[in-house]
N, C-alpha and C positions, 0 to 999 in steps of 0.2 A: 826171346832174349830177356833176361832178368833185369828189371830196373831197380835202382837204388833210390830209396826215399831219403831226402836230405834233412827233413824236418821231423821233429817229434815234440809233442807237447803243445802245439799250436794248431789252430784251425781258422776258419773265417766264417762270417755270416754277412750276407749282403744287407747293407743298410740303405740301399737306394740313393747313394750320394752321387752316382753317375761319374765319379772320378775316373773310373776305367774307360769311360767314353770321352774324356776330355782331350785325349791324344796329346797330352802335355809332354812332348819330347819323343813320342812314338806314333806309329800309324797302324791302321788295321789293313793288313794285306790279305789278299784273296787268292786261293788256289783255283784251279779250273772248275771244280765242282761248286765251290762257293759262288763263282760268277754265274753258273747255271741256276743256282737256287735264287739268286737275286736278279733274275731277268726282268722283274717288274720295277726294279730300282736302278735302271741303267743311268739315270740322271745323277746318281750319287757315286758313280764309279769313274775312276780315271786310270789311265795307263801309267806305268812306272818302270824303272829299270831295276834289275837285280834278280834274285831267285824267283820272286813272284812278279807277274806282269801287270797285275791290277791291284788297286787299293781303294778304300773309301775316301771320298773327298772330306775336307774339313772346312769349318768356318771359325769365327772368332770364339765360339762356344765349345768347339771340339768337333766330334763326328757330325756330319751333316744330317745323319738320320736320328740324332738325339732330339727328342720332342718332350719338353717339360720334365727333363731328367729321366725319361723313359725311351726305350728303343722302339722306333716306328716299326721295324721288321717284326720284333717280338709281339707288339700289340696287334698288328695287322695280319700276320702270317702264322705266328707261333714260334716257340723257342727253337725248334729243330731247323728253322729257316735262317737263324742267325749265322754269321760267318764263324768258322771254326775257331779263329783266333779269339773271338769274343766269348765263345762257350768255354774255352780253356782257361781264361783269366779267373783267379790270380795265379794260376800255375803256369809253368814253362819248363823247358828242359835244358840241360847242359850235358857235357860229355866228360866222364871221368878219365883219368890218365890211361886206364887200360881199355877204354872204349865202352865201358858200361854206361848206358844212358841214366842220367840223374834227373829225378823229378824234383823241382824246386817250387817254392811258393814265394811270391813277391810281397814284401812287407809294406810297399806303398799302397796296397789295397787297405782302405780305411776300416775294413771289417775284420782285420786280423785280431785274434783273441786267443786266450788259453783254451786248450782242449785237444781233441784228436780228430783228424779227418777220417770220415767213414771210408772203409776199404772199397766200398762200391763206387764212391766218388773218385777215389784214386784210380781204380781200374778203368772207369769210363773216361777219365781225363787222359790216361796213357793212350787209349785207343784213339781219342780225338787228336792227340799230337801226332800219332803215326799217320792218321788220315790226312792231316794238314800237310805233312812233309812226305807224303806217300812215295813220290818218285825221286826224292833227294835224301831220304833218311840215311841210307847206307853211306852216302858221300859225307853227310854231316858227322857221322860217327868216325869215319876214317880221318877226316880233317881235324876233329877235336881231340883225338887220342895222342899220347906221346909215342914217339918212335925210337927214342933213345932208351937204353936200359938203366942208366944211372941219373941221379939228381943230386944237386949240391945242397949240403946242409949248412956248412960254413967253411970258409977258406978253401982248402983242397980236399976236404972230407966229403966224399960222395958215397951214396948208398943206392940200393935198389928202390924203385918206387914203392914197392910193398912196405919196405921198412920206414920210408918217410911217412906213408899213410899211418902206420902204427904209431910213430912218434906224435903226429898230429892228434890222433884219436886219444892217446894217452894224456897228453897235456890238456887238451880242451874239454875232456870229460870230467875235469876236476870239479869238485862241489863248492869250493871257495877259492878266492884268489891267493890265499895263503898256501893252499894245497897246490895250486897251479904253479906258484913260484918254486916250491920244493921239487915238483916234477920237472920243471925247466932245468933246475940245477942237476938233476939225475941225468937228463939227456945231454945237456951241453957241458957239464963238468967244468973243467978249467977254462972253457971257452964261453962261460956264462956272460962275460962282459960284451960279447957280440950282441947281446940283447940290451935293450934300453930298460934296465931293471928299475929305474926310478919310476917307470910307468906303474909298477905294482903299487907303490905308495900313493901315487896320484889317483889311482882308481879307488883304493881303499878310502882315501880322504874324500873323494868325490861322492862315494856311496853314503858317507855320513850326512850329506846335504839333506837327504830324505829319510835316512835311517830305516830302510826297509830291507829285510832279508830277501824279499821276493825280487827286488831289483837286481841284487847280486846273482841270484839263481837264473834270472831271465837273461841277463847279459852273458853269463857263461854259456847258457843254452844256445844263444844266438851266435856266439863266437864259434862254438862247435859246428853249428849249421853252416857258417861261412867257410870253415875249414873243409867240411864235407863237399861243399860246392866247388872248392878248388879255384876260387877267383884269383888267388895269388900264387899258383903253383909254378908259374914261370920265373918267380923270384927264388933265390936261395931260401932254404927253410927258415933260417934265422931272420931274414927280412920279412917273411910272411908272418912269423910270430910277432915281430915288432909292429907290423901293419895292423894286426888284429888287436894288439894292445892299444894302439892309437884309437881304434874304433871303440874299444872298451871304455877308454878315458872319455871320449866324446859322449857315449851313452849315459854316463853318470850325471850329465847336465839335465837329463829329462826325468821328471817325476813319473811320467807315463813312458816307460822304456819303449813300448811299441811305436810310439810316435817317432822317437829317435831312430829306431830301426827302419822305419819307412823312409826317413831322410837318407839314411846310409844306402838303402837299396836303390833309391832313385839315382844316387850318384854312381853306384856300381853298374847298374843296367843302362844308364844313359851316358856312360863313359866320362864321368866327371870326377872319379876318384883315382 
């Protein structure tokens, strides 16, 4: 099965901050083989409900196996003994409308930076994800895809999912927000007022705060990434565009846009947005 990579132009470098081990709103779940690998750490494992029957315990600092910002398993046994969920971070997966698995990168990893992820890393991560969900992967795909043929753009205007995808890629691949506004006018025509068009002026005004071309380019790149992840595909397309414009406005408040993206991703993945 062909995977789609949702991010371009960014990568990550571990800075040993141990934020991924903090379990700040998430937990480290273990599949059957993880549990076997961690047989010497039974004291750190507890049972739970859901897709996985086991997870690592936490304390006030995060994962109970965190020792001086380092993983006890990694130190004592080696990288290959770490839980799959730990080895996968900062990557994860989602499911596209047509059932294609999407590889995503979580921006609340504090090592996110400009660059390209090595293809070998991507291939290894995909294999780790399939191993983690080995007995439920097909079910995840089936549950994550759309089973209707049409999607709402605005009002009673409905199109095929392929066309909605083309609209999103066309709008959010713009090089500037001026170009994005012109492309929105092309797509929405006389229905342009379904968009909160004042947001374009707010974004351009906000960008003047730090007056860097790089910030505009990165915000647009990130909005395209969010569109490709399809976080908001359950909304009519015009509402998705408005939601992404809201995020664009928020990101102009940050001199370091990556920091703002991390805050957005935390809200998205922890169901706060």
